[in-house]
KOLGU-416458 format. One record per residue (C-alpha): residue number from 1; residue in one letter; x, y, z. Coordinates in Angstrom, 1 decimal. Layout:
<sites>
   num   residu        X        Y        Z
   NUM        A        X        Y        Z
...
</sites>
This chain:
<sites>
   num   residu        X        Y        Z
     1        M     48.7     58.0    126.5
     2        D     47.0     54.6    127.0
     3        D     43.2     56.8    126.7
     4        I     44.5     58.5    123.6
     5        A     45.7     55.2    121.9
     6        R     42.6     53.7    122.7
     7        D     40.4     56.8    121.5
     8        W     42.2     56.7    118.1
     9        I     41.5     53.0    117.6
    10        T     37.9     53.2    118.4
    11        C     37.0     56.7    116.9
    12        D     36.0     57.4    113.1
    13        P     37.9     59.4    110.6
    14        P     36.4     62.8    111.5
    15        S     36.8     62.2    115.0
    16        R     40.5     61.2    114.5
    17        L     41.2     64.6    112.7
    18        L     39.7     66.5    115.9
    19        L     42.0     64.5    118.2
    20        L     45.1     65.3    116.0
    21        S     44.3     68.9    116.4
    22        K     43.8     68.5    120.3
    23        M     47.3     66.8    120.4
    24        A     49.0     69.9    118.4
    25        M     47.4     72.4    120.9
    26        A     48.7     70.2    123.9
    27        R     52.1     70.2    122.5
    28        G     52.1     74.0    121.7
    29        C     51.0     74.5    125.5
    30        L     53.8     72.6    126.9
    31        K     56.2     74.5    124.7
    32        L     54.7     77.8    125.8
    33        R     54.8     76.6    129.4
    34        A     58.5     76.1    128.9
    35        L     59.1     79.4    127.4
    36        R     57.4     81.0    130.1
    37        G     59.8     79.2    132.5
    38        C     62.7     81.4    130.9
    39        H     63.4     84.6    133.0
    40        F     63.2     87.9    131.4
    41        S     66.9     88.4    131.7
    42        E     67.6     85.1    129.9
    43        F     65.5     86.1    127.2
    44        L     67.2     89.5    126.6
    45        H     70.7     87.5    126.9
    46        S     69.8     84.8    124.6
    47        P     66.6     85.5    122.9
    48        T     67.1     82.8    120.1
    49        V     67.4     80.0    122.7
    50        C     64.0     80.9    124.2
    51        V     62.3     81.4    120.9
    52        S     63.6     78.1    119.5
    53        Q     62.2     76.4    122.4
    54        L     58.7     77.6    121.2
    55        T     59.2     76.9    117.6
    56        G     61.1     73.9    117.6
    57        H     63.6     75.3    114.9
    58        P     66.6     77.5    115.2
    59        L     66.1     81.0    114.9
    60        S     68.8     81.5    112.4
    61        Q     66.7     80.0    109.7
    62        F     64.5     83.2    109.9
    63        F     67.5     85.7    109.1
    64        T     69.5     86.2    105.7
    65        T     72.9     86.0    107.8
    66        A     73.7     82.6    106.7
    67        K     72.4     83.0    103.2
    68        R     74.7     86.1    102.8
    69        S     77.6     84.0    104.2
    70        T     76.8     81.1    101.8
    71        L     76.7     83.6     98.9
    72        S     80.0     85.3     99.8
    73        S     81.6     81.9    100.0
    74        A     80.1     81.0     96.4
    75        I     81.5     84.3     94.9
    76        I     85.0     84.0     96.6
    77        S     85.3     80.3     95.5
    78        K     84.3     81.2     91.9
    79        A     86.7     84.1     91.7
    80        K     89.4     81.7     92.9
    81        R     88.5     79.2     90.1
    82        L     88.4     81.9     87.5
    83        N     92.0     83.3     88.8
    84        A     93.3     79.9     88.6
    85        K     92.3     79.4     85.0
    86        Y     93.6     82.8     84.1
    87        E     96.7     82.0     85.7
    88        Q     96.7     78.7     83.9
    89        F     96.1     80.5     80.5
    90        L     99.1     82.8     81.2
    91        E    101.5     80.1     82.0
    92        R    100.6     78.1     78.9
    93        N    100.5     80.9     76.4
    94        F    103.0     83.7     77.9
    95        P    105.4     81.8     80.3
    96        R    107.8     84.9     80.5
    97        F    104.9     87.1     81.4
    98        Y    103.6     84.8     83.9
    99        V    106.9     84.7     85.8
   100        I    106.5     88.5     86.1
   101        Y    103.0     88.3     86.9
   102        S    103.1     85.6     89.5
   103        T    106.4     87.3     90.9
   104        F    104.4     90.5     91.4
   105        F    101.4     89.2     93.3
   106        R    103.9     86.8     95.2
   107        G    105.6     90.0     96.3
   108        F    102.5     91.8     97.3
   109        R    101.4     88.9     99.7
   110        L    104.7     88.7    101.2
   111        L    104.8     92.4    101.7
   112        Y    101.3     92.1    103.3
   113        F    102.3     89.2    105.6
   114        D    105.4     91.4    106.6
   115        F    103.1     94.4    107.4
   116        K    101.0     92.1    109.7
   117        E    103.8     90.9    111.4
   118        V    105.2     94.3    112.0
   119        S    101.9     95.6    113.1
   120        G    101.7     92.5    115.8
   121        I    105.4     93.6    116.9
   122        K    104.4     97.4    117.4
   123        H    101.4     96.4    119.2
   124        K    103.6     94.3    121.6
   125        M    105.8     97.1    122.1
   126        A    103.2     99.6    122.7
   127        E    101.3     97.0    125.2
   128        Q    104.2     95.9    127.1
   129        G    106.3     99.3    127.0
   130        L    109.4     97.6    125.2
   131        K    111.9     99.6    123.3
   132        Y    113.6     98.5    120.2
   133        N    116.5     97.1    121.6
   134        Q    114.7     95.0    124.3
   135        L    112.9     92.8    121.4
   136        P    114.3     89.4    120.4
   137        Y    116.7     89.5    117.4
   138        R    114.3     88.3    114.6
   139        E    111.8     90.9    115.5
   140        M    114.4     93.5    115.7
   141        E    115.6     92.3    112.4
   142        K    112.0     92.2    110.9
   143        L    111.6     96.0    112.0
   144        R    114.6     97.1    110.4
   145        Q    114.4     95.3    107.2
   146        F    110.7     96.2    107.0
   147        R    111.6     99.9    107.1
   148        R    114.1     99.7    104.6
   149        D    112.0     97.7    102.2
   150        I    108.7    100.0    102.7
   151        I    110.8    103.1    101.6
   152        Q    112.1    101.6     98.6
   153        V    109.0     99.9     97.5
   154        M    106.5    102.8     98.4
   155        P    106.6    104.4     95.0
   156        V    105.7    101.1     93.3
   157        V    102.7    100.8     95.6
   158        L    101.5    104.1     94.9
   159        L    101.9    103.7     91.1
   160        S     99.7    100.4     91.2
   161        L     96.9    102.0     93.0
   162        P     95.0    103.6     90.1
   163        P     92.6    101.2     87.8
   164        F     94.9     99.3     85.4
   165        A     98.1    101.0     86.5
   166        N     99.4     97.6     87.6
   167        Y    100.1     96.9     83.9
   168        M    102.3     99.8     83.7
   169        V    104.0     98.6     86.8
   170        F    104.5     95.2     85.2
   171        I    106.7     97.1     82.4
   172        L    108.8     98.9     84.9
   173        M    109.3     95.8     86.8
   174        Y    110.2     94.1     83.8
   175        F    112.9     96.8     82.7
   176        F    114.0     97.9     86.1
   177        P    113.6     95.4     88.9
   178        R    116.7     96.1     90.9
   179        Q    116.2    100.0     91.0
   180        L    112.5     99.9     91.7
   181        L    111.4     96.7     93.8
   182        I    112.7     95.0     96.8
   183        R    113.7     91.3     97.4
   184        H    109.9     90.2     97.6
   185        F    109.5     91.0     94.1
   186        W    112.6     89.2     92.8
   187        T    113.2     85.8     91.6
   188        H    115.7     83.5     93.1
   189        D    118.3     84.1     90.4
   190        Q    117.6     87.9     90.5
   191        Q    118.3     87.8     94.2
   192        Q    121.3     86.3     93.8
   193        E    122.4     88.6     90.6
   194        F    121.4     91.9     92.6
   195        M    123.1     91.2     95.8
   196        E    126.3     90.7     93.7
   197        I    125.6     93.9     91.8
   198        Y    125.0     95.9     95.4
   199        H    128.1     94.4     96.9
   200        S    130.3     95.1     94.1
   201        I    129.3     98.9     94.2
   202        R    129.7     98.9     98.1
   203        A    133.2     97.1     97.7
   204        Q    134.5     99.9     95.4
   205        V    134.7    102.2     98.2
   206        Y    136.4     99.8    100.4
   207        P    140.0    100.9     99.5
   208        N    138.9    104.6    100.0
   209        A    137.6    103.7    103.4
   210        L    141.1    102.0    104.5
   211        R    143.2    104.8    103.0
   212        N    141.0    107.4    105.2
   213        L    141.4    105.2    108.2
   214        T    145.0    105.1    107.9
   215        K    145.2    109.0    107.7
   216        A    143.0    109.2    110.5
   217        A    145.3    106.9    112.7
   218        S    148.2    109.1    112.1
   219        K    146.4    111.6    114.3
   220        V    145.7    109.6    117.3
   221        P    147.7    110.9    120.3
   222        D    148.3    107.3    121.9
   223        R    151.6    106.3    120.2
   224        R    151.2    102.7    121.3
   225        L    147.8    102.4    120.0
   226        K    148.5    104.5    117.0
   227        S    151.3    102.0    116.2
   228        K    148.7     99.1    116.5
   229        L    146.0    100.6    114.4
   230        L    148.5    101.7    111.6
   231        Q    150.0     98.0    111.7
   232        L    146.4     96.8    111.4
   233        S    145.2     98.9    108.6
   234        N    148.6     98.4    106.2
   235        K    148.0     94.7    106.7
   236        V    144.8     94.8    105.3
   237        E    145.7     97.0    102.4
   238        E    148.5     94.6    101.7
   239        G    145.9     91.7    101.3
   240        I    146.1     90.2    105.0
   241        H    143.0     89.4    106.8
   242        P    143.0     90.7    110.4
   243        E    142.2     88.5    113.6
   244        I    139.4     89.7    115.9
   245        S    142.1     90.1    118.6
   246        Q    143.6     92.9    116.6
   247        L    140.7     94.7    116.5
   248        Q    139.8     94.3    120.0
   249        V    143.3     96.0    121.1
   250        V    142.4     99.2    119.3
   251        A    138.8     99.3    120.2
   252        K    138.9    102.4    122.6
   253        L    140.5    104.6    120.1
   254        F    137.0    104.5    118.2
   255        S    135.1    106.4    121.2
   256        G    137.0    109.8    120.8
   257        H    138.7    112.0    118.1
   258        P    139.4    111.4    115.5
   259        L    137.6    107.8    114.7
   260        E    134.3    108.3    116.7
   261        V    131.4    109.0    114.4
   262        R    130.8    112.3    115.9
   263        H    134.4    113.3    114.4
   264        I    134.6    111.8    111.2
   265        G    135.3    113.9    108.3
   266        A    132.7    114.6    105.5
   267        R    134.4    112.5    102.8
   268        Q    134.7    109.6    105.1
   269        M    131.2    109.9    106.1
   270        K    130.0    109.5    102.5
   271        I    132.4    106.6    102.0
   272        L    131.0    104.7    105.0
   273        S    127.3    105.8    103.8
   274        Q    128.0    103.7    100.7
   275        V    129.3    101.0    102.8
   276        M    126.0    100.7    104.8
   277        F    123.7    101.2    101.6
   278        L    122.7    104.6    102.5
   279        T    122.6    107.5    100.1
   280        P    125.9    109.7    100.4
   281        H    123.9    112.5     99.0
   282        M    122.8    114.5    101.8
   283        P    124.1    117.2    104.2
   284        T    126.6    116.4    106.4
   285        F    124.8    116.7    109.6
   286        I    122.2    114.2    108.5
   287        L    124.9    111.8    107.1
   288        R    126.5    111.7    110.5
   289        R    123.1    111.1    112.4
   290        R    122.1    108.5    110.0
   291        L    125.3    106.8    110.3
   292        Q    125.3    106.8    114.1
   293        S    121.8    105.6    114.5
   294        H    122.3    102.8    111.9
   295        I    125.7    101.4    113.6
   296        I    123.9    101.5    117.1
   297        E    121.0     99.7    115.3
   298        I    123.5     97.0    114.0
   299        H    125.2     96.9    117.6
   300        H    121.9     96.3    119.4
   301        L    121.1     93.6    116.8
   302        D    124.4     92.2    117.8
   303        Q    123.7     91.9    121.3
   304        A    120.3     90.3    120.7
   305        L    122.0     87.7    118.2
   306        N    124.5     86.9    120.9
   307        V    121.5     86.0    123.4
   308        L    119.8     84.0    120.6
   309        G    123.1     82.4    119.2
   310        V    124.4     82.3    115.9
   311        H    123.8     78.3    115.8
   312        N    120.1     79.0    115.9
   313        L    120.1     81.0    112.6
   314        S    118.8     79.3    109.3
   315        E    120.9     79.6    106.1
   316        D    119.1     82.4    104.7
   317        E    119.1     84.3    108.0
   318        L    122.9     83.7    108.4
   319        K    123.5     85.0    104.9
   320        I    121.4     88.0    105.2
   321        A    123.3     88.7    108.7
   322        C    126.6     88.4    107.1
   323        Y    125.8     90.6    103.9
   324        T    124.2     93.3    106.1
   325        R    127.7     93.7    107.9
   326        G    129.6     94.2    104.9
   327        L    130.5     90.6    104.0
   328        N    129.5     89.1    100.2
   329        S    127.7     86.0    101.4
   330        V    126.1     85.1     98.1
   331        H    128.4     82.1     97.3
   332        L    129.2     81.1    101.1
   333        N    127.7     78.0    102.7
   334        A    126.1     78.0    106.1
   335        A    129.3     76.9    108.0
   336        Q    131.2     79.7    106.2
   337        C    128.7     82.4    107.2
   338        K    128.4     81.0    110.9
   339        E    132.4     81.2    111.3
   340        W    132.5     84.8    110.1
   341        L    129.5     85.8    111.9
   342        T    130.6     84.2    115.1
   343        K    133.8     86.2    115.0
   344        W    131.7     89.4    114.4
   345        I    129.7     88.8    117.4
   346        Q    133.0     88.0    119.5
   347        L    134.1     91.5    118.5
   348        S    130.5     93.3    118.8
   349        K    129.4     92.1    122.3
   350        K    132.6     93.6    124.1
   351        L    132.0     96.9    122.6
   352        R    130.2     99.8    124.2
   353        D    127.9    102.1    122.2
   354        S    130.3    104.9    122.3
   355        E    132.8    102.4    120.4
   356        A    130.4    101.4    117.7
   357        S    132.0    103.2    115.2
   358        L    134.7    100.3    115.2
   359        L    131.8     98.2    113.7
   360        L    131.8    100.8    110.6
   361        Y    135.3    100.2    110.1
   362        S    135.1     96.4    110.7
   363        M    132.5     96.1    107.9
   364        V    135.6     97.1    105.8
   365        L    138.5     95.5    107.7
   366        L    136.9     92.1    108.3
   367        S    135.4     91.8    104.5
   368        T    138.0     93.0    102.3
   369        N    140.3     90.0    102.5
   370        Y    138.1     87.4    103.6
   371        H    137.4     85.6    100.3
   372        N    141.1     85.6     99.6
   373        S    142.3     84.4    103.0
   374        R    139.5     81.6    102.7
   375        K    141.3     80.4     99.0
   376        S    144.7     80.3    100.4
   377        K    143.7     77.9    103.3
</sites>
């Protein structure tokens, strides 16, 4: 280096230019020597590293990947800005339509997130060889609710697929939100209103379910247990809320004729299907199979909830759990839901699957007079 510095000082300008070219050649030879030091396997594994040693620049600069990524990001950010301006325009000039518009797209986002979560649960079940009743409570409930949601919302999803068809869906959504949509597409006020409506429809069949239970109880061969069951059903018809211990006493009657699901009459099956929000307009054998599978599913959910603990549920989860089991929980607070659900789990955890039809009747027995009993306290 000292020789080069001395030559640089003493030489004339043309000689300095020649000296610069020699220095550049020497630098290139050093880098070429470093590249030759790379093994061929290293070059195949990471060619960009080896070539970058030669060029002194990252190889990515010679490809369009980074440019494409930058262009995509720019397009996406531009689309987001335009969409935000469009939503501001709607909110400012058409506030009522904006509520429908925002609710619609929020619903699809929530449905998409549910789909991703359910896919993850299904993948875990397949990977670990798990059955439905081996899952934690929240995952079981997610699968159960998603299955019901997707069946109801599928016609709306199919209608919105063609170009510009989503505007027709907006109209249907505006006029028939309860019939066509699910909770993801409802506002908070609509959720409260529609849950009230659905429960009032369900509660209309509670008296018929109780009368048919009394008729079926008269056919029980065990006189002592028949007397207990008749006393229980009569008290509920008179407006008295039953105790869990009274239900536990007669539990074994629901594992055989005439109260087990396989022996329930066609008329009572239609009534109990409405209690569980299932359509009653199907052949008897289908109604029987659906009732059996749904009440066993509730029983498995109860077992998983017993493991999790009722106290670990949020207020929304408590309300949904109570509502699913026959109670109108719209205007109940978290403490009231927790109290009722705790008693339900106390009953359910001691039942066998063969006695699960008691849970069907308990949806009526434990819900009919609950609100009246709470007011009288």
